[in-house]
C-alpha positions as CSV (number, residue, x, y, z in Angstrom):
1,X,58.5,113.4,167.7
2,X,59.7,111.5,164.6
3,X,59.2,107.7,164.8
4,X,61.8,105.6,163.0
5,X,61.6,101.9,162.5
6,X,65.0,100.2,162.1
7,X,65.3,96.6,161.0
8,X,67.9,93.9,160.4
9,X,68.0,90.2,160.0
10,X,67.8,89.2,163.6
11,X,66.6,92.5,165.2
12,X,69.2,92.1,167.9
13,X,72.4,93.8,167.0
14,X,72.6,95.9,163.8
15,X,69.2,97.4,164.0
16,X,69.9,98.5,167.6
17,X,73.2,100.0,166.7
18,X,71.5,101.9,163.9
19,X,68.8,103.0,166.2
20,X,71.2,104.3,168.8
21,X,73.3,106.1,166.2
22,X,70.3,107.7,164.6
23,X,68.9,108.9,167.9
24,X,72.2,110.4,168.9
25,X,73.1,112.0,165.6
26,X,69.6,113.4,165.0
27,X,69.4,114.7,168.5
28,X,72.8,116.5,167.9
29,X,71.1,118.0,164.8
30,X,68.2,119.3,166.8
31,X,65.6,116.6,166.0
32,X,63.5,114.6,168.5
33,X,63.4,111.1,167.2
34,X,62.5,107.7,168.7
35,X,63.8,104.6,167.0
36,X,62.5,101.0,167.4
37,X,64.5,98.0,166.3
38,X,62.9,94.8,164.9
39,X,63.6,91.7,162.8
40,X,63.0,92.4,159.1
41,X,60.8,89.3,158.8
42,X,58.4,90.8,161.5
43,X,57.8,94.1,159.5
44,X,54.2,94.3,158.4
45,X,52.3,96.9,156.5
46,X,50.3,97.8,159.6
47,X,53.6,98.1,161.6
48,X,55.2,100.4,159.0
49,X,52.1,102.6,159.0
50,X,52.8,103.6,162.6
51,X,56.2,105.1,161.8
52,X,57.5,108.1,159.9
53,X,60.6,106.6,158.4
54,X,61.9,103.0,157.7
55,X,65.6,102.6,158.3
56,X,66.6,99.1,157.5
57,X,70.2,97.8,157.1
58,X,69.4,97.3,153.4
59,X,66.2,98.0,151.4
60,X,64.1,94.8,151.8
61,X,61.4,93.4,149.5
62,X,58.6,93.3,152.1
63,X,55.9,92.2,149.7
64,X,53.9,95.5,150.0
65,X,54.3,99.1,149.0
66,X,56.0,101.2,151.8
67,X,54.4,104.6,151.9
68,X,57.0,106.2,154.1
69,X,60.6,107.2,153.3
70,X,63.1,104.3,153.3
71,X,66.7,105.2,154.2
72,X,69.2,102.4,153.9
73,X,71.4,102.7,157.1
74,X,73.9,99.9,156.7
75,X,76.8,102.2,156.2
76,X,76.3,103.6,159.7
77,X,77.6,100.2,161.0
78,X,81.0,100.7,159.5
79,X,81.6,103.7,161.8
80,X,83.5,105.4,159.1
81,X,82.4,109.1,159.0
82,X,82.8,109.4,155.2
83,X,80.3,106.5,154.8
84,X,77.9,107.4,157.7
85,X,77.6,111.1,157.0
86,X,75.7,110.8,153.7
87,X,73.2,108.5,155.5
88,X,72.7,111.0,158.3
89,X,72.3,113.8,155.8
90,X,69.7,111.7,153.9
91,X,67.9,111.0,157.1
92,X,67.8,114.7,158.0
93,X,66.4,115.5,154.5
94,X,63.7,112.9,155.0
95,X,62.9,114.3,158.5
96,X,62.6,117.8,157.0
97,X,60.3,116.5,154.3
98,X,57.8,115.3,156.9
99,X,57.1,118.9,158.1
100,X,56.6,117.8,161.7
């Protein structure tokens, strides 16, 4: 199981859309992923340490070094395949790099 943390400004809409899209697309690609959606202001170093990948709407300055892959997932929200496909491909590459 790959654990992905998604984050946006309010933790209500965009991060949940990204989480749903990632779970669906990665499942279609044969990966077992679980996504959690939160407000970006609530992301802590301890929280990030419990996940395999951070998937924010944009790369934030969290005030600490993130030691897991960060994949910007904002383009998924446009629902334009030409924009979302590279993000999904980058996510798959990050998943493969985990060797889980």
